[in-house]
PANULO-365629 format. One record per residue: residue number from 1; z, y, x of N, C-alpha, C, O in turn. Coordinates in pm, 1 decimal, padded with zeros to 6 digits. Layout:
ATOM   seq       n_up    n_north     n_east      ca_up   ca_north    ca_east       c_up    c_north     c_east       o_up    o_north     o_east
ATOM   NUM          Z          Y          X          Z          Y          X          Z          Y          X          Z          Y          X
...
//
This chain:
ATOM   seq       n_up    n_north     n_east      ca_up   ca_north    ca_east       c_up    c_north     c_east       o_up    o_north     o_east
ATOM     1   -04117.9    00574.4   -05754.5   -04134.7    00574.4   -05899.8   -04044.5    00469.8   -05962.4   -04025.9    00361.1   -05907.6
ATOM     2   -03989.4    00503.4   -06076.6   -03903.6    00408.3   -06145.9   -03984.9    00297.2   -06211.1   -04106.9    00306.7   -06224.6
ATOM     3   -03915.2    00193.1   -06250.6   -03981.1    00078.9   -06313.5   -04054.9    00116.1   -06441.2   -04165.0    00067.0   -06466.3
ATOM     4   -03994.6    00202.7   -06521.9   -04059.2    00242.2   -06648.1   -04190.6    00314.9   -06621.9   -04289.8    00292.8   -06691.5
ATOM     5   -04190.5    00401.3   -06521.6   -04312.0    00476.0   -06489.1   -04419.0    00380.9   -06437.5   -04535.8    00392.8   -06474.5
ATOM     6   -04380.4    00287.5   -06353.1   -04477.1    00189.3   -06302.6   -04533.9    00105.6   -06416.7   -04653.1    00074.9   -06418.2
ATOM     7   -04450.0    00069.2   -06510.9   -04495.4   -00007.7   -06626.9   -04593.4    00075.5   -06709.5   -04697.8    00025.1   -06751.1
ATOM     8   -04560.7    00200.9   -06733.0   -04651.2    00289.5   -06807.6   -04784.4    00306.5   -06734.3   -04891.0    00301.9   -06795.6
ATOM     9   -04777.1    00325.8   -06604.6   -04898.4    00341.1   -06525.0   -04988.2    00218.5   -06540.0   -05109.2    00231.0   -06559.5
ATOM    10   -04928.5    00101.4   -06530.9   -05003.7   -00024.1   -06545.7   -05066.5   -00032.6   -06684.6   -05182.7   -00070.8   -06698.4
ATOM    11   -04989.7    00002.9   -06787.1   -05040.4   -00000.6   -06924.7   -05157.6    00095.7   -06943.4   -05257.5    00061.8   -07006.9
ATOM    12   -05144.5    00215.0   -06888.0   -05252.0    00314.7   -06901.2   -05379.1    00264.5   -06833.8   -05488.9    00281.7   -06886.7
ATOM    13   -05364.2    00202.9   -06718.2   -05481.5    00150.0   -06648.3   -05552.7    00040.6   -06727.5   -05671.3    00015.9   -06705.7
ATOM    14   -05482.7   -00024.0   -06817.9   -05540.5   -00132.8   -06896.4   -05597.8   -00086.9   -07031.1   -05651.5   -00168.6   -07106.0
ATOM    15   -05587.1    00043.2   -07062.8   -05638.2    00092.6   -07190.3   -05791.0    00093.2   -07192.4   -05856.6    00113.8   -07090.3
ATOM    16   -05844.8    00070.2   -07310.7   -05990.0    00083.7   -07328.1   -06023.8    00232.3   -07325.2   -05933.9    00316.2   -07329.4
ATOM    17   -06151.8    00265.3   -07318.3   -06192.0    00407.1   -07318.0   -06143.7    00478.4   -07444.6   -06094.7    00591.1   -07437.7
ATOM    18   -06157.3    00413.4   -07558.9   -06114.9    00473.0   -07685.8   -05963.9    00493.7   -07685.2   -05915.9    00599.8   -07725.0
ATOM    19   -05889.1    00393.9   -07640.5   -05743.6    00405.9   -07634.3   -05701.7    00514.7   -07535.6   -05607.2    00589.2   -07561.5
ATOM    20   -05772.2    00524.0   -07421.9   -05739.8    00625.4   -07322.7   -05766.3    00765.7   -07378.1   -05688.6    00858.2   -07354.4
ATOM    21   -05875.1    00780.4   -07451.1   -05905.7    00909.9   -07512.8   -05796.5    00947.8   -07611.5   -05750.7    01062.1   -07612.5
ATOM    22   -05754.6    00853.8   -07694.0   -05648.0    00879.1   -07791.1   -05518.0    00914.3   -07719.8   -05447.5    01006.6   -07760.6
ATOM    23   -05486.3    00841.2   -07613.6   -05365.5    00867.8   -07536.3   -05371.5    01006.5   -07473.2   -05273.6    01081.0   -07478.3
ATOM    24   -05485.1    01041.7   -07414.1   -05499.8    01173.6   -07352.1   -05476.7    01284.3   -07454.5   -05404.0    01379.9   -07427.3
ATOM    25   -05537.3    01271.9   -07570.8   -05520.9    01373.3   -07675.2   -05374.6    01386.5   -07715.0   -05323.5    01497.5   -07730.3
ATOM    26   -05307.8    01273.4   -07731.6   -05165.5    01276.1   -07766.0   -05084.6    01340.7   -07653.1   -04998.4    01424.9   -07678.1
ATOM    27   -05113.0    01300.5   -07528.9   -05033.0    01349.6   -07417.5   -05052.7    01498.9   -07394.3   -04956.6    01568.8   -07362.1
ATOM    28   -05173.8    01549.1   -07409.7   -05197.6    01692.2   -07392.8   -05113.3    01770.9   -07492.5   -05050.9    01870.7   -07456.4
ATOM    29   -05111.3    01726.1   -07617.7   -05030.2    01793.0   -07719.4   -04881.4    01779.7   -07686.6   -04806.8    01877.3   -07694.6
ATOM    30   -04839.0    01660.5   -07650.2   -04699.4    01636.2   -07614.0   -04657.9    01726.9   -07498.3   -04552.3    01790.0   -07503.5
ATOM    31   -04739.8    01733.5   -07395.0   -04708.8    01812.4   -07276.7   -04702.5    01961.2   -07310.1   -04612.4    02031.2   -07263.8
ATOM    32   -04796.6    02009.8   -07389.6   -04796.0    02150.8   -07429.3   -04673.5    02182.7   -07514.5   -04611.3    02287.5   -07497.1
ATOM    33   -04638.9    02093.0   -07606.0   -04520.1    02114.2   -07689.5   -04392.6    02114.2   -07605.1   -04301.1    02192.8   -07629.6
ATOM    34   -04387.5    02026.5   -07506.9   -04271.7    02020.0   -07417.0   -04261.0    02150.0   -07336.2   -04151.7    02203.3   -07317.2
ATOM    35   -04374.6    02199.6   -07289.5   -04378.3    02327.4   -07217.3   -04326.8    02439.7   -07307.5   -04245.3    02521.8   -07265.5
ATOM    36   -04375.3    02442.1   -07431.3   -04331.8    02544.9   -07526.8   -04180.6    02539.8   -07548.7   -04114.7    02643.7   -07553.0
ATOM    37   -04125.7    02418.9   -07562.6   -03981.3    02404.0   -07581.1   -03904.7    02458.3   -07459.5   -03802.1    02524.5   -07474.8
ATOM    38   -03954.9    02429.8   -07339.8   -03887.7    02475.6   -07218.1   -03894.5    02627.7   -07207.0   -03795.1    02691.9   -07173.2
ATOM    39   -04010.6    02685.3   -07234.9   -04024.7    02831.3   -07228.8   -03931.0    02896.6   -07330.6   -03863.0    02994.3   -07299.2
ATOM    40   -03927.7    02841.9   -07453.0   -03839.3    02896.9   -07556.3   -03694.5    02891.3   -07510.9   -03619.9    02987.8   -07528.1
ATOM    41   -03654.6    02779.5   -07453.2   -03518.4    02763.5   -07403.7   -03489.3    02864.7   -07292.7   -03382.0    02925.1   -07290.5
ATOM    42   -03583.5    02883.4   -07201.3   -03565.6    02979.3   -07092.1   -03555.9    03121.5   -07144.9   -03475.7    03200.7   -07095.4
ATOM    43   -03637.1    03154.7   -07245.0   -03632.4    03288.3   -07304.9   -03496.9    03311.2   -07370.7   -03433.7    03414.8   -07350.1
ATOM    44   -03452.8    03213.5   -07450.1   -03324.1    03227.3   -07519.0   -03207.9    03237.3   -07421.6   -03107.1    03301.1   -07451.7
ATOM    45   -03221.0    03174.6   -07304.8   -03115.2    03180.2   -07203.6   -03124.8    03306.4   -07117.5   -03040.4    03329.1   -07030.8
ATOM    46   -03227.5    03388.2   -07141.3   -03243.4    03512.2   -07066.1   -03303.2    03496.1   -06928.2   -03301.7    03589.8   -06848.4
ATOM    47   -03356.0    03377.6   -06898.9   -03409.2    03351.0   -06764.9   -03535.8    03431.0   -06733.3   -03570.9    03447.1   -06616.4
ATOM    48   -03603.6    03480.5   -06835.0   -03727.8    03554.1   -06811.5   -03713.3    03704.6   -06832.2   -03811.8    03777.9   -06823.9
ATOM    49   -03593.0    03750.5   -06858.7   -03570.5    03891.8   -06889.0   -03616.1    03984.9   -06776.2   -03684.6    04083.9   -06801.7
ATOM    50   -03578.2    03953.5   -06651.1   -03616.7    04040.0   -06538.7   -03768.1    04042.3   -06520.2   -03826.6    04147.8   -06495.7
ATOM    51   -03830.2    03927.5   -06532.0   -03975.7    03919.5   -06517.4   -04045.8    03997.7   -06627.9   -04142.4    04069.3   -06601.9
ATOM    52   -03997.3    03984.1   -06750.7   -04057.1    04056.7   -06863.2   -04040.5    04206.7   -06845.6   -04133.5    04283.0   -06871.8
ATOM    53   -03923.3    04249.6   -06801.6   -03898.8    04392.7   -06779.8   -03991.2    04447.7   -06671.8   -04044.2    04558.0   -06685.4
ATOM    54   -04010.4    04372.0   -06565.6   -04099.5    04414.6   -06457.8   -04243.6    04424.3   -06508.0   -04313.8    04520.2   -06476.0
ATOM    55   -04287.6    04327.4   -06585.0   -04424.2    04328.3   -06639.0   -04444.5    04445.9   -06733.6   -04546.1    04515.2   -06726.3
ATOM    56   -04348.7    04468.3   -06821.7   -04359.9    04580.7   -06915.8   -04357.5    04714.9   -06842.8   -04429.7    04807.3   -06880.2
ATOM    57   -04276.4    04725.6   -06740.7   -04269.8    04847.5   -06661.9   -04404.2    04874.9   -06594.9   -04452.3    04988.2   -06594.5
ATOM    58   -04463.6    04771.6   -06539.1   -04594.3    04786.9   -06476.7   -04700.5    04825.4   -06577.1   -04784.1    04911.8   -06550.4
ATOM    59   -04697.3    04761.8   -06691.6   -04794.5    04792.2   -06796.9   -04777.1    04935.2   -06847.0   -04874.0    05010.5   -06856.5
ATOM    60   -04654.2    04971.9   -06878.7   -04626.2    05106.6   -06929.3   -04653.8    05214.0   -06824.4   -04683.1    05328.7   -06858.2
ATOM    61   -04644.3    05176.6   -06698.3   -04670.0    05271.4   -06590.5   -04816.2    05276.8   -06549.5   -04851.5    05342.6   -06451.6
ATOM    62   -04900.7    05208.1   -06624.1   -05044.2    05210.7   -06595.2   -05084.3    05127.1   -06475.4   -05192.3    05146.8   -06419.7
ATOM    63   -04999.2    05033.8   -06434.9   -05029.4    04951.2   -06318.0   -05081.6    04813.0   -06355.6   -05092.4    04725.5   -06269.7
ATOM    64   -05113.7    04793.0   -06481.6   -05166.2    04663.3   -06525.0   -05317.6    04666.5   -06517.8   -05380.5    04766.8   -06551.6
ATOM    65   -05375.3    04556.2   -06473.5   -05520.7    04545.9   -06465.3   -05571.5    04443.7   -06564.5   -05499.7    04402.3   -06655.5
ATOM    66   -05693.5    04404.3   -06546.4   -05755.4    04305.7   -06633.6   -05717.9    04166.5   -06584.9   -05782.2    04111.8   -06495.4
ATOM    67   -05614.9    04110.4   -06643.7   -05563.7    03979.4   -06603.6   -05670.2    03871.7   -06612.9   -05687.2    03792.7   -06520.0
ATOM    68   -05742.2    03867.9   -06724.7   -05842.8    03763.7   -06744.6   -05951.4    03771.4   -06638.4   -05994.2    03668.2   -06586.8
ATOM    69   -05996.0    03889.5   -06605.6   -06101.0    03904.6   -06504.0   -06053.2    03853.0   -06369.2   -06129.6    03789.7   -06296.4
ATOM    70   -05926.2    03879.6   -06335.2   -05873.5    03831.3   -06207.2   -05855.9    03680.8   -06207.0   -05885.2    03615.0   -06107.1
ATOM    71   -05809.0    03626.0   -06316.6   -05779.0    03483.0   -06321.2   -05903.7    03396.0   -06332.1   -05908.7    03286.1   -06277.0
ATOM    72   -06002.4    03445.3   -06402.5   -06117.6    03360.1   -06429.8   -06232.4    03381.7   -06333.5   -06341.5    03328.4   -06353.6
ATOM    73   -06209.0    03458.5   -06230.4   -06310.8    03472.1   -06127.7   -06257.6    03405.6   -06001.7   -06136.5    03392.9   -05983.3
ATOM    74   -06346.3    03364.6   -05917.7   -06304.9    03305.7   -05791.2   -06246.3    03166.9   -05804.4   -06280.5    03092.0   -05895.9
ATOM    75   -06158.8    03133.6   -05713.1   -06105.1    02998.8   -05699.1   -06027.5    02949.5   -05821.3   -06043.6    02834.3   -05861.6
ATOM    76   -05943.8    03034.3   -05880.6   -05856.2    02989.4   -05988.6   -05927.4    02967.2   -06121.3   -05876.1    02895.1   -06206.8
ATOM    77   -06042.1    03026.2   -06139.9   -06112.9    03013.8   -06267.4   -06126.2    02871.0   -06316.8   -06079.0    02839.6   -06426.1
ATOM    78   -06190.1    02782.1   -06238.2   -06206.5    02643.4   -06284.2   -06073.7    02571.7   -06306.8   -06061.4    02491.3   -06399.2
ATOM    79   -05975.2    02600.2   -06223.6   -05844.5    02535.5   -06237.9   -05779.5    02577.8   -06369.0   -05729.6    02494.2   -06444.4
ATOM    80   -05780.3    02708.0   -06395.6   -05717.7    02758.1   -06517.5   -05791.6    02712.2   -06641.9   -05729.2    02687.4   -06745.1
ATOM    81   -05922.3    02700.5   -06634.1   -05999.6    02656.5   -06750.1   -05965.3    02512.3   -06787.2   -05980.1    02473.5   -06903.1
ATOM    82   -05920.4    02433.8   -06691.8   -05885.9    02294.4   -06718.5   -05742.2    02276.4   -06763.6   -05704.1    02167.1   -06805.4
ATOM    83   -05663.0    02379.9   -06756.1   -05522.8    02371.7   -06793.5   -05508.7    02355.4   -06944.6   -05555.9    02441.1   -07019.3
ATOM    84   -05444.8    02247.8   -06992.0   -05427.5    02228.3   -07135.7   -05353.5    02343.4   -07202.7   -05387.7    02383.9   -07313.8
ATOM    85   -05252.5    02395.6   -07135.0   -05175.0    02505.1   -07193.5   -05262.4    02628.2   -07210.7   -05260.3    02692.5   -07315.7
ATOM    86   -05339.5    02661.0   -07106.9   -05425.8    02777.9   -07114.2   -05533.0    02756.2   -07220.7   -05563.1    02846.2   -07299.2
ATOM    87   -05590.1    02635.8   -07222.5   -05692.8    02606.3   -07323.2   -05636.4    02627.0   -07463.1   -05700.4    02687.3   -07549.3
ATOM    88   -05515.9    02576.0   -07483.9   -05453.3    02587.4   -07615.5   -05428.3    02734.0   -07652.4   -05452.3    02774.5   -07766.2
ATOM    89   -05380.0    02813.4   -07556.1   -05351.7    02953.3   -07586.5   -05481.1    03030.6   -07610.8   -05484.4    03117.9   -07697.5
ATOM    90   -05586.2    03001.0   -07537.5   -05713.6    03070.2   -07558.4   -05774.4    03029.2   -07690.9   -05836.6    03111.4   -07758.2
ATOM    91   -05757.7    02903.9   -07729.8   -05806.5    02857.7   -07859.5   -05734.3    02931.9   -07970.8   -05796.0    02974.3   -08068.6
ATOM    92   -05603.2    02947.4   -07955.6   -05525.0    03020.1   -08057.2   -05572.3    03165.0   -08066.1   -05578.7    03220.7   -08175.6
ATOM    93   -05605.2    03226.4   -07953.4   -05654.5    03365.5   -07955.0   -05784.6    03377.3   -08033.1   -05803.6    03471.9   -08109.5
ATOM    94   -05873.5    03281.4   -08013.8   -06003.1    03288.9   -08080.6   -05990.9    03262.0   -08229.9   -06076.3    03304.1   -08308.0
ATOM    95   -05885.4    03192.3   -08269.4   -05864.9    03162.3   -08412.0   -05772.3    03263.9   -08478.3   -05748.7    03257.4   -08598.9
ATOM    96   -05720.6    03356.8   -08400.3   -05632.4    03464.4   -08449.3   -05508.3    03409.5   -08519.5   -05475.5    03450.6   -08630.9
ATOM    97   -05438.7    03314.9   -08452.1   -05315.3    03260.0   -08507.5   -05206.9    03362.8   -08494.8   -05093.3    03338.0   -08535.3
//
């Protein structure tokens, strides 16, 4: 780990509960926004074109199943429910953004 990361780690360990909560909220938003920027960049660069075509082909060919049922049952369910990105996207769905 670099010096800056070690310094940040030390600082985070010294935060009060209130400060840590505030930091977590900020970081979750920061991380999700960074993910969104990367996905947008990948889409614009055409990096996801083959994957999207394959998914659409499967869907149009009747080979798509219930994604949510598969993801939220079994082992992956708890993991996915804790994912900030997934939480954010599911929240947006419920609010009809």
